[in-house]
N, C-alpha and C positions, 0 to 999 in steps of 0.2 A: 114377281117383278122382273121386267125385261132389263138385262144389263145395259148400261150406257156404254156404247162402243164408239171408237174413233179410229182413224187411219193408222193401222199397224200398231195399235197400242193394246197390249193384253197382259194379263197376269202371267208371270213366267216362273216356273220352278227353277231351282239352282241348276247349273250346268251339269253337275255330277248326277243329280236326281233325274234330270231330263234324259240322260243317256239311257235310262231304263224306262222312265215313265213320262216321256214327253207328251205334249198335248195330243198328238194323234194316236194315242195308245189303242184306240178302237178301230183304226182305219182297216178297211177290208170288210168290216161290219158283218151284217147278217141279212136275212131275207125273209120273204113273206110266207113261204109254204114249206118250211123245213120241219114239218110235223112228222113225228115218229122217229126222228133222228135222236137217239139217246146220247146226248153229248154232255153228260154231267161234268166230265173233266173240263171241257171247253167252257161250260157255264161257270164253273168255279174259277177257272183262270180269268175269265172276263170280269167276274165280280171282284176278284182280288186286285186286278189292275185298275178297275173303275174306282174302287174304294180308295186306293192309294192316290190316284189322280185327283179325286174329289177332295181328299184331305189336303192335297197340295194347293187347291184353289184358295185356301185361306192363308197361304204363305206367298211371299214375294222375294225375289232375289234380283238385285240390280245387275246389269251387264257391266257397269263400271262403278267404282266407289271413289270418293274424294280422298286424296292423300292428305295427311296431316301437314306435310311440308311439300311444296312442289319439287319435282325431280330436277336436280341441277348437277352437272358434271363437276363443278368446283366446290361442292359441299364440304369435302374434306381437305382438298389441297389448299384452298384459300380460307378455310375455317369460317365459312359463311354463318354457321349457327353457333359459333363459339361465344363464350361470355365476354371475351375481350374484343369482340368485333372482328370483321374480316381483316385478314393479314395477307400481304403479298407473298408470292412464292419465293423459295430460297434463291432462285436464279435472278429474280427481279431485285431482291434485297442486295445480292452481290453486285449487280450492275450499279445500283444506287450508291452503295458503299464505295465502289471504285471511283465514281464521279463526285464523291463527297456530298451526296444528297440524302443519305439514309436518315439523317436527323430531321429532314423536312417531311417525313411521312406523317408526323403528328401535328403538322402545322396546317396552313391553308392549302387545300388540295389544288386550287386553281394556280397558286404560285408555283407549286411543284410541277404541275403539268406544263406551265409556261417554260420552266427551266428545261424540262425534258424535250419539249418541242424545239427549243433553241438548239439543244444537242443534236437532235435529228436533222435540223436544217443545216447545221455546220458540218456534220459528218454522218450522213444517213447509213444506218446499218439495221438489219432486221431485228437484232436483240434489243436495240433502243426503242424501236417502234413497238415491239411486243411489250416491253416494260411500260411504255406510255399507255397502251390499251389496258393493261392489267391494273395500273394505278388508277386510271379513270374509272374502271369498273368497281374496284373495292371502295373508292371514294364515294361513288354513287350509293353503294350499299350502306355506307356509314351515315349518310345524311338523308336517306330516303324517308325515315320516319319524321324527321324534323323539318325538312325543306324539299318537298316533292318537285318543285320547279327546278331547283339546283340539281337534284338527282337525275331528272330527265336530261338536262344538259350534259351531265357527266356520263350517263349511259350512252347518250348519242355520240359523245366523243369516243367512248370505248369502241362502239361499233365502227365508226369511221376509221379509227386507228388500226383496228384489226383488219379491216378491209384493205387498208394501205399495206399492211404487212403481207397480205396474201397476193395482192395484185399490182402494187406500185412497182414500175420498172426500176426505180432507184434501189430496190432491195433484191433485185434478181440475183446479184452476185453473192449475197450473203444469206439468202433464203435457202434453207435445207429441208427438202420434203421428208427426209428421214429423221429429222430432229423432232422430238415430242412437242416442241414449241409450235411446230406447224399445225398439228392437230389441236394444240392448245389455242392457237389463234382462231381456228374455226369455232371451237367451243366458246371462246371469248366473244366472238361475233354473235353467235346464236344466243348466248346467255344475256349479254348486254342488250341485244335487240328485244328479247322477250321481256326483260325488266323495264325497258323503256315503253314497250307496248302495254304493259300492265298499267302504267301510270296514265297513258293516253286512253286506254279502255275505261279506267275508273272515271274519267271525265266525259265518257261517251263521245270521244273524238276520233275513234278509229273507224273511219268510214271512207269509202271511195270518194274522191273529189275534195277531201278536207286537207288543208295545208297547215303544218305545224312548223314553228321556227325554234331551233336550238342554238345555243351559243357555246363555242369552243375556243380554245387558245388559237386555233387556226382561222377563226372568223365565225360568222353566223351562217346557218344552213336552213334554207326553206325546203321542207320535206313534204311532198305531195303524195297522197295515197291514190294508187291507180290499180285497176284490174288488168292483168296481162294473161292472155291465153285462156283456153277453156270456153265454156258456154255461159258462164254466169254473168249477169248484168250488175251494174252498180246498184240498182234498186233491189236486188235479191237479198242483200245482207241486212239482217235484223240486228244481230249482235254476234260477239265472238266469245268463245271459251278457250282456255289454254289446255292443250293436250297433256302437258306436264302436271296438271292438277289431278289427273285421273289415273286410276289403275284398272285395267281390264279384269273383270272377274267372270264374265258371261260368254266369252268367246274362247275357243280352245287355242287358236293361233293368233299371234300379234305380229302384224306385218309393218315394218318400218324400213325407211331408206335413209342412209346417212349422207349428209352433205351440208350445205349452207342453208340457213333460213329457220324460221320458227313455225313448227306445225301448229295449226289452230283448228278449232271446231267452229265452223260458221253455221249459224242458225238462219234458215231462210224465212223471209216474210212474204206474204201475199200482197198484191197491189193491183189496181184496176187495169193497168196497161200491160200486164204480164203476157208472155207468149202463149199461144193456144195450147202447147204441150204442158203448160203448168197445171192444167186441170188434172193431170195424172200424178202430181207430186203430193205426198202426204203432208198434212198440216205440220208446221214447225219442223220440217225436214232439216237435219244437220248433215254437213258434208265437209270433207277435208279441204283445208286451204294452207298454203305455205306462204309466209310473209318474208320478203327479201328486200333489204335496204341497199339501193344501188346509188352511190354518190357520183357526181361528176368531180373527179379528183382535182384539187386546187393546183394551180401552177406553182412550182417551187418559188419561194421568194415573194408570194402575194402579200399585200399589206394586211396587217392584223384585222382591220375592219372590213375586209372583203366579204361579200355575201355570196354564198354558193348554193347550188341546187342539188337536190337528191330526190329519189323516188322510192316510196315504200310500195313495192310491187306485190300484188296478191295473185298467186298462181293456184290453179287446180292441179294437184299432183297426179290426178288420174289421167290428165291430158298432157301435162308438161312435166317431164321428169328431170330435165337439165336445161341450163341456160348458158349463153355465151357471155363471158366477161373478158374483154380484151380479145386475146387470141386463145383463151382457155375455155374448155367445156366443163361446166361445173354442175355436179349433181345437186338437186334440191333436197334438203332434209324434209322427210315426209313421214306421216303416220296415217296409214290407210284404215286401220282397224278401230282406233279409239273413237273417232267421230261416229262410226257405225254403232259401236257399243253404247255410246252416249245417246244416240237416237233410240236404241232399243230399251233404254232405261228411263223413258218418260215417266213422270210422276203419276200420271193418270193410269191407275191399275185396272184397265178394262180388259175383259176377256173376249177377244174376237173369236177364238176357237170355240169356246162354249156357247157364245151368242149365236154363231153361225150354225151350230148343231141344233141347239134347243130352241132358239128364237130366230129362225131364218129371216123373218120379216124385218128384224132390227137392222140387218145389213142393207136393206133396201131404202133406208131413210137417208135424207140429205145430210152430208157432213159439213158442219160449219167451216167456212174458209176454203172449202174445195169446190163448192157449188156443184156437187155431183153425189150420187149415192155412195155410201161407204163401200159397198161391194164394187168390184170392177178392176181395171188395170191400174197398176202403180209403177212409178219410176222413182228410183232413189238417187238419180243423177240426171242432168239435163239430157233431153233428146238430142242426139247427134246424127246429122245426115251422114251417110256413108258407113255407119256401123250397123252390123247385123243384130237384130233383136234376138235375145234368148229369153223366152217366156217360161217362168217357173210356176207350176200349178200344184198347190198343196192338196192334201187328201182330207179324209173325214176327221172331224173334231180337230181341226188344225187351221193354220193361217199362214201367210207369207213368212212369219217369223221362223217357221220350221226350216226355211232355206238359208238362213243367215250364216250358218257354218260353211256350207258349200259355197255360197256367194262370196264370203270373206276369203276363202282359199282360192277360188277361181280368179277373183279380181286382183289378187296379188301378182299374177303373172302378166308381164307387159304384153306378151303376144296375144293374150286373151282380152285384156282391157283396151288395147289399141284397136281391136277390130270388132268387138262385141259390145252391146249395151244390154243390161239385164233389166227385164220387166218382171213384174209379179202379178198374179191374179188372185184376188180375194173373192170368194163366193160363199153363199150359205150352204153348208154341207148337210143340213138336215133334209133336203129335198132329194128326189131321185136324181142320179148323176146325169141322165139324158136331158133333164131340164137345165142343169148347170152347163152342159155342153152347148145347148141352144143359146144361153145367155153369153157364153164366151164367144160364139160365132158372131153374135150381134155386136159385142163390145170390140172385137178385133176389126170388124168392118167400120165401125164408127171411128176407131183410132186411126185407121188408114185414111179416112176422110178428113180427119183433123190434121194429121201430120203430113199427108201427101195427097191432097185432093186430086191432083192431075196424074197420079200414079207414074211419077217420073223418077222415083227413088229406087234404084235396083236393089239396094241392101234389104229393103222391106220385102222383097220377093224371095228371100233365102232364109226365112225365119227357122229357128230351132225351138221346139217345145220340149220341156222336161217336166214329167209328171210323177209325183210320188203317190203310191197307193191308188185311191179312187181318182186322184188327179191325173193318173196315167190313162184311165178310161176317158175322162173328159178331154184329154189331149188327143188321143187317137181318134176320137169322134170328130175332130176338126178335119180329118184327112180322108174320110170315107164317103161314099155315095149311098144314101139311104134307099134310093129308088122308092118302092112301096113296101119294102120288107118290114120296116118297123110299124107301119100303119096296119099291116095285117095282124099284128099282135094286139092292136087296139080294137079293131072293128072288122066285122064280116062284110060291111057295106063300103062302097067307094067313098072316098073322102068328101066328094061333092054332095053326097046325099045326107051328110050329117046335118042335123038341125041345131043351129046355135047362132049367136050374134056374131057380127063381123070381128069384134075384138078377140073373142075366144077362138074363132076360126083362124085368125092370124097367128095366135100363139100356138095352136095345134100344128099349123103348117110349119112354123119355125122349128118346132120340137121334133116332128116325125118325118119331115121332108127336107132334105138338104143335100147340097153338093160339097165336094171337098174344097177346102181353101187352097188355091194353087200357090199361095205365098209361103206355105209351110213346106220345108224341104226335108226336115229330119224331126223325128219324135223319139225321145229317150224315156222309156218307162222304167220306174224303179219300185220294186215291191208291189207291183200292180196285180190285183186279182182278176186276171183275164177270164177266169171261169168261176168267179165268185169266191166266197170265203166260208169255211165250215164253222166260223164263229157265229153264223146265223143259226139261231135255234129259238124255240118257243119262248124261253125266258127272256132272252135279250130283245126279241121282237116286241114282246108285251111291255117290258120295262121302258124301252126307249120310245115305243109308241105312245106311252103315257106322258113321257117327258118332253117330246118334241112338239112344239107349237107351230104348225104349218101356217104359212101366210094365208090370211083370210081370203085374198083374191084367188089363190089356188084352190082352196077348199070350196069356195062359192062356185067357181068355174066348173069344178068336177061335179058338184051336186047338180048344177044346171044341165050339164051334158047327160048325166045319168037319167035325169028326169025327162028330158026331151027325146032321148034315143034309146028307150028300153029294149026295143027289138033289134037294134043295130050293134049292141055291145054284148059280147059273150060273157059268161060268168067269170072267166079268168082273164078278162081284158087287162091290158097293161095299165090302164088308168086306175085300177084298184091298188096298184103299188104306190103308196103315198109318201113313203120316207126313203131316205138313202139307205137305211138299215135293211129295209125290205128289198131294195133294188139290187143289193149285193149278194143275194142268196145264190148258191150254186144252182138252184132250180129255176132261177129267173130266166125266162125265155129270150131275153135280150142278148145274152152272151153268145149263143150259137150264131145268131144273126150278125153280130159284130165281127166275130171271127171269120165268117164267110163273106163278108161284105166286099164290094168292089172298092179299090183304092188306086190312086194315081201311081204310075210307075216312076214318077219323078221323086217320090217320097222314100226315104230310107228310114228304117226302124231299128232301134237298138234297145236292148233289154238288160237290166241289172236285177238280179234276184238275191234276196237275203236268205241264208240258211243258218240257223243257230248251231254252233259247233256242239258236238256230242261230248261235252266235258263235265257236265254236272248231272246229278241224279234227276233233276226236274226236266231236263231236256227230252226225256222220253215222252213227256206229255205233248211236246211240240215237235216230234220227230219229223225231219225232212221238211221243215218249214221255217219261216221267220217268226213264228209265234202267232201270226195272224193269217198269213197267206201261205198255202202249201207250195212246194216247188212245182208240182204239176199244174196248179192253177196259175202260177206266175209265168210259166213257159208259154211261148207263142212261136209259131213256125215261120212267120214272114220277116224275121229280123235278120240283119246282116252281121250282127255281133251280139253276143250274150256273155255276161260275166256273172259268176256266182260268188257272192261275198259272204264271209263268215260274220254275219251281223243279224240282229233282230230287226223287227219291222220298224221300230221307232228310231233306229240309228243307222239303218242301211244307207240312207241318202246322205249322211254326213261321214260315213266310214271313209278313211283315206283311200282305200282301193276304189270306191265308187267315185270319189272326187277326181282321182287320177284318170279313171275311165272316161268320165265326162270331159275332162280336159283333152284327152286323146281324141275323142270324137269331134270336139270343136276344132282342134287343130287339123284333123282329117277333113272336116268341112271346108276350112279355109284352103287347104291344099288342093282340093278338087276344084274349088272356084278359081284358083290361080292356074289350074291346068298342069301342075307339075307333080301330082300325086303318083307315087310308085305303086300304090295298092290298086289291085283290080277287083271290081265288084261285079256280081252278076247283074244282068240288065233288068231283071224283074225282082220284086221284093220276095217272091216265093222261093228264092234259092235257100238252100240249107245254111243255117247260121254257123258261125265259128264260135264254139262255146268254150269258155275258160272258167275253171273253178279254182278259187283261192281257199286254202285251208289253213 
């Protein structure tokens, strides 16, 4: 039975288990003619890894899990979960006692708030305004279960009062940034706003363009939800989830920014008039949003019935990190990792990695809601003109999910996310890698036509490709000139003399005759078998040859070519290599051709190699390799930098040293584009690389 697959959705082992047995455990694979190579140890290693990975296919681990109670900074200080209900802080109780209002805490909250408001109007001080905000917040908590409308008014009042504490000029003389109450006012603002938004969300009224009215002691407020900054449109928002409801379990690092606002998880919807780039968004993509309530502060002494305006502003924290309020620059509270983890934990447990390996044709089907094949380019944030694409290409028995650790780490750096946009490529890994390379060439050309049909966007001419394992081969093949070198491995006859129909001829031409893509300026290969992998042996070839179900179109085309061109195809023609496992053999004739191929001098290559540290008894079985690809196979001469990382094949691309190296390369790329790089490189890619080994 063919697995049901969808954009970026796959069954995932736990993060701890993935560190050793992640989906691409076989990357580097095997080949067609490794006969006579007595690799019993390699076979046993492969079977052990495969058995454990297959066992994991029956398990699932979410990248996030739901908290029993949402995270709240006032949980203990204000006794939010206590049996006696929320209670004000000791400082607020002291202020109320001083003004003979402590006894009013158990009475009508609106009456107490009106008295506090009167105190503020008569003698404005920061501590009175803080108490006003805190009392409004705990009063909202007390009535939320019985009267949600009243709770919404009280939470709204708490937000507005906290905002006044922080930004109203009347409190400038008594506001102390070193006082814990200052951070407390920020937390009150964020917590009260989140509590209010929960009520609004429950009524499905948190949407751009919607206006809600709340009533406070200072008058009524009409609050309109608007989108500020970023590339998202009003129509993009399907629903919202709250970051504080979730705990990350499937990403190693959790990136947050402290400031004002409520971090949200926005889930995108598809619609008929969406921009052309939306065809590259996965279905039900989730992305980070920060909600900020910005009131137009009332003039002191305004009548009690005055109506005021405020805006609930939705920001993309990947694009906007701070806002201006009055004369102050204010950081936005943001969570960049939880929305990503939420997206990775979709309930549909489909295995893209396994489907792409064993059922390549399943990735060629149309994805509902995307109106495009499941395979292809993906973006997890809107396309932005002026930002340089970084395309990440996975390896064998893998999917774009394998990049999420590195992506999460890289995107956390402002200098990276401000200048780069990350794209991902999903392709069926059961087929020979040169077929996947041809598909990527076609998909990149189509994407350029969709995004920049007039070729007026310079950032698209400085692309960076990052490939792990077999994905490194697919990536490098975007930058070489095939001439007729690959075709000579297919046939002894000129291409024009091959007998076949126009459709098959076109596919053959795309696969074996191509020019380098001039828009690609750097390629980073990680754990890539540039000379094949010794994991290829008779056993693995036979087993996976039985398991992989090649696309019927590919099989039928090959059969037709063999039938019509018996005399033009030698016995060892490249067309007889039918699977990716076969294509990765050290004996595969493609590798010498690729290593000697012509490439543009405008392209710079970088290489990262994994070598398992010699610390355990079993490392003797994989000596001087990452367990799948040997150091000798991973090395290549035309790179300008090379880093050796102490990691195995399945974790080398998420190892901190590899992430830091990729970040360095991306920064170097920016520096050269700006013209202020202090580093000198050779004019041609054939210069000897600078190699660094980490132990």
